C-alpha positions as CSV (number, residue, x, y, z in Angstrom):
1,M,11.5,-5.6,-1.9
2,T,7.9,-6.9,-2.0
3,Q,5.9,-3.7,-2.3
4,P,2.3,-4.2,-3.2
5,L,-0.2,-1.4,-4.4
6,T,-2.9,-0.6,-2.0
7,A,-6.4,0.8,-2.3
8,A,-8.8,2.8,0.4
9,L,-9.6,-0.6,2.4
10,P,-9.4,0.0,6.1
11,V,-7.8,-3.6,6.9
12,R,-4.3,-4.8,5.3
13,H,-4.3,-6.0,2.1
14,G,-2.1,-5.5,-1.2
15,F,-2.2,-5.6,-5.1
16,F,1.0,-7.1,-5.5
17,T,3.2,-6.4,-8.8
18,R,5.6,-8.8,-10.5
19,A,8.4,-7.4,-8.5
20,G,10.2,-8.4,-5.2
21,G,10.4,-12.2,-5.8
22,V,13.0,-15.0,-6.3
23,S,11.6,-16.6,-9.6
24,E,13.7,-16.3,-12.7
25,G,13.0,-16.2,-16.6
26,P,9.4,-15.4,-17.5
27,Y,8.6,-16.3,-14.2
28,A,10.6,-13.3,-12.9
29,S,10.4,-12.4,-10.1
30,L,7.2,-12.7,-7.7
31,N,5.5,-15.4,-9.5
32,C,2.6,-16.6,-6.8
33,S,1.0,-19.6,-8.8
34,L,1.7,-23.2,-8.0
35,S,-0.2,-24.3,-11.0
36,G,2.8,-23.7,-13.4
37,Q,6.0,-24.9,-14.2
38,D,7.9,-22.7,-11.9
39,F,10.2,-24.2,-9.1
40,S,7.6,-24.9,-6.4
41,E,10.3,-23.9,-3.7
42,R,10.7,-20.5,-5.6
43,V,6.9,-20.0,-5.5
44,L,6.3,-20.9,-2.0
45,E,9.0,-18.6,-1.2
46,N,7.2,-15.7,-3.0
47,R,3.9,-16.4,-1.3
48,A,6.0,-16.3,2.0
49,R,7.3,-12.8,1.3
50,V,3.6,-11.8,0.5
51,A,2.3,-13.1,3.6
52,R,5.0,-11.2,5.7
53,A,4.6,-8.2,3.7
54,L,1.0,-8.3,5.2
55,G,2.0,-9.1,8.6
56,A,0.8,-12.6,8.3
57,E,2.3,-16.1,8.8
58,P,3.5,-17.7,5.3
59,A,1.3,-20.6,6.4
60,A,-1.8,-18.7,6.8
61,L,-1.9,-17.4,3.2
62,V,-4.5,-19.4,1.4
63,G,-5.7,-19.9,-2.1
64,V,-8.1,-21.7,-4.1
65,T,-8.2,-23.8,-7.6
66,Q,-9.6,-20.9,-9.6
67,V,-12.1,-22.0,-12.6
68,H,-13.8,-18.8,-13.8
69,G,-16.8,-19.9,-11.8
70,T,-18.9,-18.3,-9.0
71,A,-18.1,-20.8,-6.0
72,V,-17.1,-19.3,-2.5
73,A,-14.8,-21.1,-0.1
74,S,-15.7,-19.9,3.4
75,V,-12.1,-20.3,5.3
76,T,-12.0,-21.2,9.0
77,D,-8.6,-22.7,8.9
78,P,-5.7,-22.5,6.4
79,W,-4.9,-25.5,4.2
80,A,-1.6,-26.4,2.6
81,A,-0.3,-24.3,-0.3
82,G,-1.9,-25.6,-3.6
83,Q,-4.6,-27.7,-1.8
84,G,-7.4,-25.2,-1.8
85,P,-10.7,-26.2,-2.8
86,V,-12.2,-25.7,-6.7
87,A,-13.6,-21.9,-6.3
88,D,-13.1,-18.6,-7.5
89,A,-13.8,-16.5,-4.1
90,M,-12.9,-17.1,-0.4
91,V,-14.3,-15.1,2.6
92,T,-13.3,-15.5,6.4
93,D,-14.0,-13.7,9.7
94,R,-11.0,-15.4,11.1
95,P,-8.1,-12.9,12.1
96,G,-4.6,-13.8,10.7
97,I,-5.6,-16.0,7.8
98,A,-4.8,-14.1,4.1
99,L,-7.0,-14.5,1.4
100,G,-4.7,-14.6,-1.9
101,I,-5.9,-14.4,-5.5
102,V,-3.9,-15.1,-8.2
103,T,-4.2,-12.9,-11.7
104,A,-2.4,-12.3,-15.1
105,D,-5.3,-9.9,-16.5
106,C,-8.5,-11.1,-14.9
107,A,-9.6,-8.7,-12.0
108,P,-8.8,-9.4,-8.5
109,V,-11.3,-7.8,-6.2
110,L,-10.8,-7.6,-2.2
111,F,-13.4,-6.9,0.2
112,C,-14.3,-6.3,3.8
113,D,-16.7,-5.0,6.3
114,P,-14.5,-3.9,9.0
115,A,-17.6,-3.5,11.4
116,A,-18.4,-7.1,11.1
117,G,-14.8,-8.5,10.7
118,V,-15.2,-10.2,7.5
119,I,-13.1,-10.1,4.6
120,G,-13.4,-11.5,1.1
121,A,-11.6,-11.7,-2.1
122,T,-12.5,-12.8,-5.5
123,H,-11.2,-13.6,-8.9
124,A,-13.2,-12.2,-11.6
125,G,-12.7,-12.9,-15.1
126,W,-15.4,-12.2,-17.6
127,R,-17.3,-15.2,-17.2
128,G,-17.2,-15.0,-13.4
129,A,-18.2,-11.6,-13.6
130,V,-21.0,-12.1,-15.5
131,A,-22.2,-15.3,-14.0
132,G,-22.4,-13.5,-10.6
133,A,-19.2,-14.3,-8.6
134,L,-19.0,-10.6,-6.9
135,E,-22.3,-11.3,-5.8
136,T,-22.1,-14.7,-4.5
137,T,-19.0,-13.4,-2.7
138,L,-21.0,-10.7,-1.0
139,A,-23.8,-13.5,-0.2
140,A,-21.0,-15.5,1.7
141,M,-19.9,-12.4,3.3
142,A,-23.1,-11.8,4.7
143,R,-23.5,-15.3,6.1
144,L,-20.7,-14.4,8.5
145,G,-22.6,-11.2,9.2
146,A,-21.3,-8.7,7.0
147,R,-23.6,-6.3,5.2
148,P,-23.3,-4.5,1.7
149,E,-23.7,-0.8,3.0
150,R,-20.6,-1.4,5.5
151,T,-18.7,-3.2,2.8
152,H,-15.5,-1.7,1.1
153,A,-14.2,-3.3,-2.1
154,A,-11.4,-2.5,-4.5
155,V,-11.0,-3.9,-7.9
156,G,-7.1,-4.4,-8.4
157,P,-4.8,-4.4,-11.5
158,C,-6.3,-6.2,-14.6
159,I,-6.7,-5.8,-18.5
160,G,-7.5,-2.2,-19.6
161,Q,-9.9,-1.7,-21.8
162,A,-7.6,-0.5,-24.5
163,S,-5.8,-3.8,-24.4
164,Y,-8.7,-6.1,-24.3
165,E,-10.1,-6.7,-27.9
166,V,-12.9,-9.3,-27.7
167,A,-15.1,-10.6,-30.3
168,D,-19.0,-10.5,-30.9
169,D,-19.6,-13.9,-28.9
170,L,-18.2,-12.5,-25.6
171,R,-20.3,-9.2,-26.0
172,D,-23.3,-11.3,-26.8
173,A,-22.8,-13.3,-23.4
174,V,-22.5,-10.2,-21.3
175,L,-25.3,-8.6,-23.0
176,A,-27.8,-11.5,-22.5
177,R,-27.7,-10.6,-18.9
178,D,-28.3,-6.9,-19.2
179,L,-28.5,-5.0,-22.3
180,T,-27.6,-1.6,-20.6
181,D,-24.1,-3.2,-20.2
182,A,-23.0,-2.5,-23.9
183,R,-21.8,0.7,-22.1
184,F,-18.6,-1.2,-21.5
185,F,-18.0,-2.0,-25.0
186,A,-16.2,0.5,-27.3
187,D,-15.8,0.1,-31.1
188,G,-12.7,-2.0,-32.1
189,R,-9.5,-0.3,-33.0
190,P,-9.2,1.2,-36.4
191,G,-8.3,-1.3,-39.2
192,R,-10.1,-4.3,-37.3
193,P,-13.0,-6.3,-39.2
194,P,-16.3,-5.8,-38.0
195,G,-17.4,-7.5,-34.7
196,R,-14.5,-6.2,-32.8
197,W,-14.9,-4.4,-29.6
198,Q,-12.8,-3.3,-26.4
199,F,-14.3,-4.7,-23.0
200,D,-14.0,-2.6,-19.8
201,L,-13.5,-5.4,-17.4
202,G,-12.6,-3.3,-14.4
203,G,-15.3,-0.8,-15.1
204,Y,-17.8,-3.5,-15.6
205,C,-16.8,-5.2,-12.2
206,L,-17.0,-1.4,-10.3
207,A,-20.8,-1.3,-11.9
208,R,-21.6,-4.9,-10.5
209,L,-20.4,-3.9,-7.1
210,R,-22.3,-0.9,-7.0
211,A,-25.3,-2.3,-8.2
212,A,-25.1,-4.8,-5.4
213,G,-25.1,-2.0,-2.9
214,V,-21.5,-2.0,-1.9
215,A,-21.2,1.3,-0.3
216,H,-17.6,2.0,-0.8
217,V,-15.9,0.8,-4.0
218,G,-12.8,1.7,-5.5
219,A,-10.1,0.6,-8.2
220,I,-6.4,0.6,-9.1
221,S,-5.7,2.2,-12.1
222,A,-3.5,0.0,-14.0
223,D,-3.5,-2.1,-17.4
224,T,-1.5,-5.4,-16.8
225,A,-1.6,-6.1,-20.6
226,A,0.1,-2.9,-21.0
227,D,2.9,-2.9,-18.4
228,P,5.2,-5.6,-18.5
229,E,7.7,-4.2,-16.0
230,R,5.0,-4.4,-13.3
231,F,2.6,-7.3,-14.1
232,F,2.3,-10.8,-15.7
233,S,-0.3,-10.9,-18.5
234,H,-2.1,-13.9,-20.3
235,R,-3.1,-11.6,-23.2
236,R,0.2,-10.3,-23.7
237,R,1.8,-13.8,-23.8
238,T,-0.8,-14.9,-26.0
239,L,0.0,-12.0,-28.6
240,A,3.5,-13.0,-28.2
241,G,3.1,-16.3,-29.5
242,G,2.7,-18.3,-26.2
243,G,5.1,-19.8,-23.6
244,P,5.4,-20.0,-20.0
245,I,3.8,-17.5,-17.6
246,G,3.8,-16.3,-14.1
247,H,0.9,-14.8,-12.0
248,Q,0.8,-12.0,-9.7
249,I,-1.3,-12.2,-6.2
250,S,-3.7,-9.9,-4.4
251,A,-4.3,-10.7,-0.8
252,I,-6.2,-9.4,2.2
253,V,-5.8,-10.1,5.9
254,L,-7.8,-9.2,8.9
């Protein structure tokens, strides 16, 4: 059964795990990425199960070509699966359209302003989060009538701080924007050489949302890299020497 994790968002949504699909092998089982080497018919079935779990039509679940940027697509009509524009976020005010973000360690963030009838979804890796992907999503929602002080946002399962070892270059890029963001870095694990840090991506996204004036902010407490039974993980795959990988999906619908 396709059973997502949910947060305190007042519209239908789900942070889906890797369970409940038809894919096999390294893609088992609810792989929802059309950009990998999984059989497309299996991925389309997985995405259809996600849509139905949210009460949406399979053809109404849309995604974008994610590139770790800040572009936002405003969705007025569904497009064919795999044909989404290059962007890392989507917004809509159209009932029935489901916005889906695929991840395998990056943070999926779902938004809604129930009073305005506007929803959003963002793929927030560290690059996109630092560059302002969350804020550009809120700005796009505002153009549809949403307001941050009425908006609810939830950060979904992503790589946890204990699993996310990074080097000085990433820390320097984050601190180049705001030195106070040093609070999201802990010293590297014992035995590691100098210049290694543990980055709190989820906490960083939460702080950026609060600073942007989002009134209701929450998060799903889960570490994708440390939980192979429930989540796909790019970091875990890399540490294991590479190979194919699936992606989980997070989605929201009016």
